[in-house]
C-alpha positions as CSV (number, residue, x, y, z in Angstrom):
1,X,96.5,-129.4,-95.0
2,X,92.7,-128.7,-95.6
3,X,92.1,-125.1,-96.7
4,X,88.8,-123.4,-97.6
5,X,88.8,-120.0,-99.2
6,X,85.9,-117.6,-98.7
7,X,85.6,-114.8,-101.2
8,X,83.6,-111.8,-100.1
9,X,82.0,-110.5,-103.3
10,X,78.9,-108.7,-102.3
11,X,80.0,-105.1,-102.3
12,X,78.0,-102.3,-104.0
13,X,81.2,-100.3,-104.9
14,X,79.3,-97.1,-105.0
15,X,82.5,-95.0,-105.4
16,X,82.9,-96.6,-108.8
17,X,80.0,-94.5,-110.1
18,X,78.2,-95.8,-113.1
19,X,80.4,-99.0,-113.4
20,X,78.5,-100.5,-110.4
21,X,74.9,-99.3,-111.1
22,X,74.0,-102.6,-112.7
23,X,76.7,-105.0,-111.4
24,X,78.6,-105.9,-108.3
25,X,82.1,-104.5,-107.9
26,X,83.9,-107.8,-108.3
27,X,82.1,-108.3,-111.7
28,X,83.4,-105.0,-113.1
29,X,85.5,-105.7,-116.3
30,X,89.2,-105.1,-115.9
31,X,92.3,-105.2,-118.2
32,X,90.4,-105.8,-121.4
33,X,89.3,-109.4,-121.1
34,X,89.0,-110.0,-117.3
35,X,86.7,-109.2,-114.4
36,X,88.1,-107.9,-111.1
37,X,87.3,-111.2,-109.2
38,X,89.4,-113.2,-111.7
39,X,92.5,-112.2,-109.8
40,X,91.4,-113.5,-106.5
41,X,90.1,-116.8,-108.0
42,X,93.3,-117.3,-110.0
43,X,95.3,-116.7,-106.9
44,X,93.4,-119.6,-105.3
45,X,93.8,-122.1,-108.1
46,X,97.4,-121.1,-108.7
47,X,98.0,-121.8,-105.0
48,X,96.3,-125.2,-105.3
49,X,93.2,-124.1,-103.3
50,X,90.2,-125.6,-105.0
51,X,87.6,-125.4,-102.3
52,X,86.1,-121.9,-102.7
53,X,82.9,-120.2,-101.4
54,X,81.9,-117.0,-103.0
55,X,79.5,-114.9,-100.9
56,X,77.5,-112.6,-103.1
57,X,74.8,-110.0,-102.3
58,X,74.4,-106.8,-104.4
59,X,73.2,-107.4,-108.0
60,X,74.9,-110.8,-108.3
61,X,73.5,-111.7,-111.8
62,X,76.5,-110.8,-114.0
63,X,78.9,-112.3,-111.4
64,X,76.9,-115.6,-111.3
65,X,76.9,-115.7,-115.0
66,X,80.6,-115.1,-115.3
67,X,81.6,-117.7,-112.7
68,X,79.0,-120.3,-113.6
69,X,80.3,-123.7,-112.4
70,X,83.9,-122.5,-112.3
71,X,85.2,-124.3,-115.3
72,X,87.7,-121.6,-116.5
73,X,89.4,-121.8,-113.1
74,X,89.3,-125.6,-112.8
75,X,86.7,-125.2,-110.0
76,X,84.0,-127.3,-111.6
77,X,84.6,-130.1,-109.0
78,X,82.3,-132.2,-106.9
79,X,84.4,-134.4,-104.5
80,X,87.4,-132.1,-104.0
81,X,85.6,-128.8,-103.2
82,X,85.0,-126.7,-106.3
83,X,83.2,-123.4,-106.2
84,X,79.9,-122.5,-104.6
85,X,78.1,-119.2,-104.9
86,X,76.1,-118.3,-101.9
87,X,73.6,-115.4,-101.5
88,X,71.6,-114.1,-98.5
89,X,68.3,-115.9,-98.0
90,X,65.2,-116.0,-95.8
91,X,65.1,-119.3,-93.8
92,X,63.4,-120.6,-90.8
93,X,65.6,-118.5,-88.6
94,X,66.3,-114.7,-88.7
95,X,68.7,-114.8,-91.7
96,X,68.6,-111.8,-94.0
97,X,70.8,-109.3,-95.8
98,X,74.4,-109.5,-94.5
99,X,75.0,-107.0,-91.7
100,X,78.8,-107.0,-92.3
101,X,81.7,-109.1,-93.6
102,X,81.8,-111.3,-90.5
103,X,78.0,-111.8,-90.5
104,X,78.2,-113.0,-94.1
105,X,80.5,-115.8,-93.1
106,X,78.5,-116.6,-89.9
107,X,75.3,-117.0,-92.0
108,X,77.1,-119.6,-94.1
109,X,79.0,-121.3,-91.3
110,X,77.6,-124.7,-92.2
111,X,79.1,-124.5,-95.6
112,X,82.4,-123.4,-94.1
113,X,82.4,-126.4,-91.8
114,X,81.8,-128.8,-94.7
115,X,85.0,-130.8,-95.4
116,X,86.4,-130.0,-91.9
117,X,89.0,-127.4,-93.0
118,X,92.0,-126.7,-90.8
119,X,92.4,-123.2,-92.1
120,X,90.1,-120.7,-93.7
121,X,91.3,-117.9,-96.0
122,X,89.1,-114.8,-96.0
123,X,89.5,-112.9,-99.3
124,X,88.1,-109.9,-101.0
125,X,86.7,-110.2,-104.5
126,X,87.6,-106.7,-105.6
127,X,91.3,-106.3,-105.3
128,X,93.9,-106.5,-108.1
129,X,97.1,-108.5,-107.1
130,X,98.9,-111.8,-107.4
131,X,99.7,-113.7,-104.3
132,X,100.8,-117.3,-103.6
133,X,98.5,-118.2,-100.7
134,X,100.6,-121.4,-100.1
135,X,103.5,-119.2,-98.9
136,X,101.0,-117.3,-96.7
137,X,99.8,-120.5,-95.1
138,X,103.3,-121.7,-94.5
139,X,104.1,-118.4,-92.7
140,X,100.9,-118.8,-90.6
141,X,101.9,-122.3,-89.5
142,X,105.5,-121.3,-88.7
143,X,104.3,-118.5,-86.5
144,X,101.9,-120.7,-84.7
145,X,99.3,-118.0,-85.4
146,X,95.5,-118.2,-84.8
147,X,95.1,-115.5,-87.4
148,X,97.4,-113.9,-89.9
149,X,96.6,-110.5,-91.6
150,X,98.2,-109.6,-94.9
151,X,99.7,-106.1,-94.9
152,X,101.1,-103.6,-97.3
153,X,102.5,-100.1,-96.9
154,X,100.2,-97.4,-98.3
155,X,100.7,-93.6,-98.7
156,X,100.0,-91.9,-95.4
157,X,97.5,-89.5,-96.9
158,X,95.4,-92.6,-98.1
159,X,95.8,-94.6,-94.9
160,X,92.4,-93.5,-93.6
161,X,90.8,-95.7,-96.2
162,X,92.3,-98.9,-94.6
163,X,92.5,-100.9,-91.4
164,X,95.8,-99.7,-89.9
165,X,98.0,-102.2,-88.0
166,X,100.8,-101.8,-85.5
167,X,103.2,-104.7,-84.9
168,X,106.3,-105.6,-82.8
169,X,109.6,-106.6,-84.3
170,X,108.4,-110.2,-84.7
171,X,105.3,-109.0,-86.8
172,X,103.0,-109.8,-83.9
173,X,100.0,-107.5,-84.2
174,X,99.6,-105.1,-81.3
175,X,96.6,-103.1,-82.5
176,X,94.2,-102.9,-85.5
177,X,92.2,-99.7,-86.2
178,X,89.6,-99.7,-89.0
179,X,89.8,-96.6,-91.2
180,X,91.0,-94.1,-88.6
181,X,90.4,-90.4,-89.1
182,X,94.0,-89.7,-88.1
183,X,96.0,-92.8,-89.0
184,X,98.9,-93.6,-86.6
185,X,100.8,-95.3,-89.3
186,X,100.7,-96.6,-92.9
187,X,100.9,-100.4,-92.5
188,X,97.5,-101.3,-93.9
189,X,95.4,-104.5,-93.9
190,X,94.9,-105.9,-97.4
191,X,91.6,-107.6,-96.4
192,X,93.3,-111.0,-96.7
193,X,93.2,-113.1,-93.6
194,X,94.1,-116.7,-92.6
195,X,92.2,-118.1,-89.6
196,X,92.5,-121.4,-87.8
197,X,89.0,-122.7,-88.3
198,X,88.4,-123.3,-84.6
199,X,89.4,-119.7,-83.9
200,X,87.2,-118.3,-86.7
201,X,84.2,-120.4,-85.6
202,X,84.6,-119.3,-81.9
203,X,85.0,-115.6,-82.8
204,X,82.0,-115.6,-85.1
205,X,79.6,-117.3,-82.7
206,X,80.7,-115.1,-79.8
207,X,80.1,-112.0,-82.0
208,X,76.7,-113.3,-83.1
209,X,75.5,-113.4,-79.5
210,X,76.3,-109.7,-78.9
211,X,73.7,-107.0,-79.2
212,X,74.5,-104.1,-81.5
213,X,77.6,-105.6,-83.1
214,X,78.7,-104.4,-86.5
215,X,79.7,-108.0,-87.3
216,X,82.7,-107.0,-89.4
217,X,86.2,-108.4,-89.5
218,X,87.9,-105.1,-89.4
219,X,85.6,-103.4,-86.9
220,X,84.8,-106.1,-84.4
221,X,86.4,-109.6,-85.0
222,X,90.1,-108.7,-85.4
223,X,90.3,-106.0,-82.7
224,X,88.6,-108.4,-80.2
225,X,90.9,-111.3,-81.1
226,X,94.0,-109.1,-80.9
227,X,92.8,-107.8,-77.5
228,X,92.4,-111.3,-76.0
229,X,95.4,-113.1,-77.6
230,X,99.0,-112.6,-78.6
231,X,99.1,-114.9,-81.6
232,X,97.8,-112.7,-84.4
233,X,100.5,-111.9,-86.9
234,X,101.0,-109.6,-89.9
235,X,102.3,-111.0,-93.2
236,X,104.3,-108.3,-95.0
237,X,103.4,-108.4,-98.7
238,X,105.8,-106.7,-101.1
239,X,104.1,-107.1,-104.5
240,X,101.6,-105.0,-106.5
241,X,98.2,-104.6,-104.8
242,X,95.4,-102.1,-105.4
243,X,91.9,-101.7,-104.2
244,X,90.1,-100.5,-107.3
245,X,87.4,-98.9,-105.2
246,X,87.1,-95.5,-106.9
247,X,86.9,-94.3,-110.4
248,X,90.4,-92.8,-110.1
249,X,91.9,-96.0,-108.6
250,X,90.3,-98.1,-111.4
251,X,91.7,-95.8,-114.1
252,X,95.2,-95.7,-112.4
253,X,95.3,-99.5,-112.1
254,X,94.8,-99.7,-115.9
255,X,97.5,-97.1,-116.5
256,X,99.8,-99.2,-114.3
257,X,99.4,-102.1,-116.8
258,X,100.7,-99.8,-119.6
259,X,103.9,-99.0,-117.8
260,X,107.1,-100.5,-119.1
261,X,107.5,-102.9,-117.5
262,X,104.0,-103.2,-116.2
263,X,103.3,-103.1,-112.5
264,X,101.5,-106.5,-112.8
265,X,102.9,-109.0,-115.3
266,X,100.0,-110.8,-116.8
267,X,102.3,-112.5,-119.3
268,X,103.8,-114.8,-116.6
269,X,102.8,-118.3,-117.7
270,X,103.7,-119.6,-114.3
271,X,100.9,-117.5,-112.8
272,X,98.0,-117.4,-115.3
273,X,95.1,-115.1,-114.7
274,X,92.1,-117.3,-115.7
275,X,88.8,-116.0,-116.9
276,X,85.7,-116.9,-118.9
277,X,86.5,-115.7,-122.4
278,X,84.1,-115.0,-125.2
279,X,84.7,-116.2,-128.8
280,X,85.7,-113.1,-130.7
281,X,87.3,-112.5,-134.1
282,X,90.9,-111.2,-134.3
283,X,91.7,-107.5,-133.8
284,X,91.3,-105.5,-137.0
285,X,93.6,-102.5,-137.5
286,X,93.0,-100.5,-140.7
287,X,95.5,-98.6,-142.8
288,X,96.9,-95.3,-141.3
289,X,95.6,-96.2,-137.9
290,X,98.0,-95.4,-135.1
291,X,98.2,-97.5,-131.9
292,X,100.8,-96.9,-129.2
293,X,101.3,-98.3,-125.7
294,X,97.9,-99.9,-125.5
295,X,96.1,-103.2,-124.7
296,X,93.8,-104.2,-127.5
297,X,91.4,-107.1,-127.0
298,X,89.9,-109.6,-129.4
299,X,87.1,-108.3,-131.6
300,X,88.2,-104.7,-131.5
301,X,88.3,-102.6,-134.7
302,X,90.5,-99.5,-135.1
303,X,89.6,-97.7,-138.4
304,X,91.5,-95.6,-140.9
305,X,93.2,-92.6,-139.4
306,X,92.2,-93.4,-135.8
307,X,94.6,-92.9,-133.0
308,X,94.7,-95.0,-129.8
309,X,97.4,-94.1,-127.3
310,X,97.9,-95.3,-123.7
311,X,94.5,-97.0,-123.6
312,X,92.8,-100.3,-123.0
313,X,90.2,-101.5,-125.5
314,X,88.0,-104.4,-124.3
315,X,86.4,-107.0,-126.6
316,X,84.4,-105.7,-129.5
317,X,85.3,-102.0,-129.2
318,X,84.9,-100.0,-132.3
319,X,87.1,-96.9,-132.9
320,X,85.8,-95.0,-136.0
321,X,87.7,-93.2,-138.7
322,X,89.9,-90.4,-137.5
323,X,88.7,-90.8,-133.9
324,X,91.2,-90.2,-131.0
325,X,91.3,-92.3,-127.8
326,X,94.0,-91.4,-125.3
327,X,94.6,-92.4,-121.6
328,X,91.2,-94.2,-121.5
329,X,89.6,-97.5,-120.7
330,X,86.9,-98.6,-123.2
331,X,84.8,-101.5,-122.1
332,X,83.1,-104.2,-124.2
333,X,81.3,-103.3,-127.5
334,X,81.5,-99.6,-126.9
335,X,81.4,-97.4,-130.1
336,X,83.6,-94.3,-130.6
337,X,82.3,-92.9,-133.8
338,X,84.1,-91.1,-136.6
339,X,86.0,-87.9,-135.5
340,X,85.2,-88.3,-131.9
341,X,87.8,-87.5,-129.2
342,X,88.0,-89.4,-125.9
343,X,90.6,-88.5,-123.3
344,X,91.1,-89.6,-119.7
345,X,87.8,-91.5,-119.8
346,X,86.2,-94.7,-118.6
347,X,83.5,-95.8,-121.1
348,X,81.3,-98.7,-120.0
349,X,79.8,-101.5,-122.2
350,X,77.8,-100.7,-125.4
351,X,78.1,-97.0,-124.8
352,X,78.2,-94.8,-128.0
353,X,80.3,-91.7,-128.3
354,X,78.7,-89.8,-131.2
355,X,80.4,-88.5,-134.3
356,X,82.8,-85.6,-133.6
357,X,81.9,-85.6,-129.9
358,X,84.6,-84.6,-127.3
359,X,84.5,-86.5,-124.0
360,X,86.9,-85.6,-121.2
361,X,90.2,-83.8,-121.7
362,X,93.9,-84.1,-121.0
363,X,94.7,-82.9,-117.4
364,X,97.9,-82.6,-115.4
365,X,98.9,-85.7,-113.5
366,X,98.0,-84.1,-110.2
367,X,94.5,-83.3,-111.3
368,X,93.1,-86.5,-112.8
369,X,89.4,-85.5,-113.4
370,X,88.5,-88.8,-115.0
371,X,85.3,-88.7,-117.0
372,X,83.0,-91.8,-116.6
373,X,80.3,-92.9,-119.1
374,X,77.8,-95.5,-118.0
375,X,76.6,-98.6,-119.7
376,X,74.4,-98.2,-122.8
377,X,74.7,-94.4,-122.7
378,X,74.6,-92.5,-126.0
379,X,76.4,-89.2,-126.3
380,X,74.9,-87.2,-129.2
381,X,77.1,-86.1,-132.2
382,X,79.0,-82.9,-131.7
383,X,78.6,-82.7,-127.9
384,X,81.5,-81.8,-125.6
385,X,81.5,-83.5,-122.2
386,X,83.6,-81.7,-119.7
387,X,86.4,-83.4,-117.7
388,X,85.4,-85.1,-114.5
389,X,81.7,-85.5,-115.5
390,X,79.8,-88.7,-114.7
391,X,77.1,-90.0,-117.0
392,X,74.8,-92.6,-115.6
393,X,73.5,-95.8,-117.4
394,X,71.1,-95.8,-120.3
395,X,71.5,-92.0,-120.8
396,X,69.9,-90.9,-124.1
397,X,69.7,-87.8,-126.2
398,X,66.7,-86.6,-124.2
399,X,68.9,-86.3,-121.1
400,X,71.1,-83.8,-122.9
401,X,68.3,-81.4,-123.8
402,X,69.2,-78.7,-121.2
403,X,72.7,-78.6,-122.8
404,X,71.4,-78.5,-126.4
405,X,72.0,-74.8,-127.0
406,X,75.8,-74.9,-127.1
407,X,76.1,-78.8,-127.0
408,X,78.4,-78.5,-124.0
409,X,78.2,-80.3,-120.7
410,X,80.3,-78.4,-118.1
411,X,83.1,-80.1,-116.2
412,X,82.2,-82.2,-113.2
413,X,78.5,-82.5,-114.1
414,X,76.4,-85.6,-113.4
415,X,73.9,-86.5,-116.1
416,X,71.2,-89.1,-116.1
417,X,71.4,-90.2,-112.5
418,X,67.6,-89.9,-112.0
419,X,67.4,-93.1,-114.1
420,X,69.4,-95.1,-111.6
421,X,67.6,-98.2,-110.6
């Protein structure tokens, strides 16, 4: 069975605020030592799929650097597929920025044809889940499907964020509506598809010849295929899956990891999540420090009297003396200085929370108000940043001048977004 996986990894992820100003959404760090795309790539290799195309677009540099030749995932191969990173290009024909997910695949169809695959897996690079694609492919073959769409039940009040599917009793798909204003149900597409290669090629080329097409799997390809055939099936998935497409979802996914037992078991040695790891020294925890219900990654330092509760510390994070970090996600090499207090926050790489500053606050479960601090942002000592505020990247003391009188940034304030580049 010849299978090729295509990972769509070009999304801007604008709803992730400052986390995606300087990186693509699949490259955003997750769960301490990983990147979001690691979960999809690990699903591939754990399912014995080693022929992988990654289609990038928006700010791909950190993603390219992270994946490299694919060695951490055993994808540094030449004769048996391996990993290829493909970006939009200007060629002798009218090729340009991808118009949609289907257009991204169409523009790289020659690479998809290479190796003459029987089946093509279309995957998203920005979802957190563990799935054995081998079982999915077996299901696809047993159903005699031309296309299989992976599905999961979602809360009805969130269904308008997804493609919504209706099926018969045999899981044959009767309709597919992309992000409807008034969802008729809550059976949602996960953005994971299996196509017979011949079907995929035909649908893409037909779509390419149309004028005004949105060239998107959810908006054009799947509805058209379902309309003209009766061999599109839904694959019901019952495990943990989350699209970390918003600040709130990203924070909640981390909190899920801290449940007992966690929603996603990353200690399962039969299903390893692979990543490119940095060499870091062991974690250092000084006397009288208090750590509870947290994930602490290599290179982190928790100083005397500091408190870390229900939080995730990425590599190289420094928590100063008597500082408090609760219900927060702190990314690589961020500094929380002495006496600072961080609650319900996401703090990006190499940000600095100044001495005795207060960032975010505890809120009721029904009112998350997550505070986000962008990469390389420096919050001055003694400042209070209200809950739900969003600070851009590279924000410095100058950007806080208008709040200098009482050293307080009101809740739900955006600071430093004029610097966005």
